[in-house]
C-alpha positions as CSV (number, residue, x, y, z in Angstrom):
1,X,-42.3,4.5,-56.9
2,X,-40.4,7.6,-55.0
3,X,-40.2,7.6,-51.4
4,X,-40.7,11.8,-50.2
5,X,-38.0,13.2,-48.0
6,X,-40.3,14.4,-45.6
7,X,-40.8,10.8,-43.6
8,X,-37.8,10.2,-42.5
9,X,-37.5,13.5,-41.2
10,X,-41.1,13.4,-39.7
11,X,-40.4,9.7,-38.7
12,X,-36.9,10.6,-36.6
13,X,-39.5,14.0,-35.2
14,X,-41.7,11.8,-33.8
15,X,-39.5,9.4,-32.2
16,X,-37.5,11.8,-30.3
17,X,-40.8,13.8,-29.3
18,X,-41.8,10.4,-27.4
19,X,-38.6,10.1,-25.9
20,X,-38.1,13.4,-24.4
21,X,-42.2,13.8,-23.3
22,X,-40.7,10.5,-21.5
23,X,-38.0,11.5,-20.0
24,X,-39.8,14.7,-19.0
25,X,-42.0,13.2,-16.5
26,X,-39.7,10.9,-13.9
27,X,-40.7,8.0,-12.0
28,X,-41.0,9.1,-8.0
29,X,-38.1,7.9,-6.2
30,X,-37.7,7.0,-2.6
31,X,-34.8,7.8,-0.6
32,X,-33.1,5.8,1.4
33,X,-32.5,5.9,5.1
34,X,-29.5,8.3,6.6
35,X,-26.6,6.0,7.1
36,X,-24.9,6.3,10.5
37,X,-21.6,6.3,9.5
38,X,-21.8,9.1,7.3
39,X,-20.7,12.3,9.2
40,X,-19.0,10.2,11.4
41,X,-16.1,11.3,11.8
42,X,-14.6,13.8,13.9
43,X,-12.6,17.3,12.6
44,X,-9.1,17.9,13.8
45,X,-9.1,19.4,17.3
46,X,-7.2,22.3,16.0
47,X,-9.2,22.4,12.5
48,X,-5.7,23.4,11.3
49,X,-5.3,21.6,7.7
50,X,-1.3,22.2,8.7
51,X,-1.8,20.2,11.4
52,X,-4.2,17.7,9.8
53,X,-1.4,17.3,7.2
54,X,1.7,16.9,10.1
55,X,-0.9,14.2,12.0
56,X,-1.3,12.1,8.8
57,X,2.4,12.1,8.3
58,X,2.9,11.4,11.8
59,X,0.8,8.3,10.8
60,X,2.2,7.3,8.1
61,X,5.7,7.1,9.4
62,X,4.6,4.8,12.4
63,X,3.0,2.4,10.2
64,X,6.6,2.5,7.5
65,X,8.1,1.7,11.0
66,X,6.7,-1.2,12.0
67,X,6.3,-2.5,8.5
68,X,10.1,-2.2,8.6
69,X,9.9,-4.3,11.8
70,X,8.1,-6.7,11.1
71,X,9.9,-7.1,7.4
72,X,13.5,-7.5,9.8
73,X,11.6,-10.1,11.7
74,X,10.7,-12.2,9.2
75,X,14.2,-11.6,7.4
76,X,15.6,-12.7,10.6
77,X,13.7,-15.9,11.1
78,X,13.8,-16.7,7.7
79,X,17.7,-16.3,8.2
80,X,17.1,-18.8,11.1
81,X,15.6,-21.2,9.4
82,X,17.9,-21.7,6.7
83,X,21.1,-22.0,9.0
84,X,19.1,-25.0,10.7
85,X,18.8,-26.5,7.4
86,X,22.7,-25.7,6.8
87,X,23.3,-27.4,9.6
88,X,20.8,-30.5,8.9
89,X,22.7,-31.1,5.7
90,X,26.2,-30.5,7.0
91,X,25.5,-33.3,9.5
92,X,24.0,-35.9,7.1
93,X,26.8,-35.5,5.3
94,X,29.2,-36.1,7.7
95,X,27.1,-39.1,9.1
96,X,27.1,-40.3,5.2
97,X,30.8,-39.4,5.6
98,X,31.3,-41.9,8.7
99,X,29.1,-44.5,6.6
100,X,31.4,-44.4,3.9
101,X,34.8,-44.5,5.4
102,X,33.7,-47.8,7.9
């Protein structure tokens, strides 16, 4: 039995029409309450973009300097610990040498 060529088209058109009609009538939507955080920032006092850019640059440099200071302190602490370990090893070696010489 031969199938007519118009039936698949008709089916596609019916499917498209049904989905288009369903999409055309949106469901009711409830909006959320306004957030206190949004819009809570204060613009720069000068209102000048260059001033804001310079202020951001100063803040980044200050943060970088603080980070560098912390790294330096950590490195000094690590060096002190390594020196104490080396001193302890030297003392242990010295004790072993004294014990073996008796």
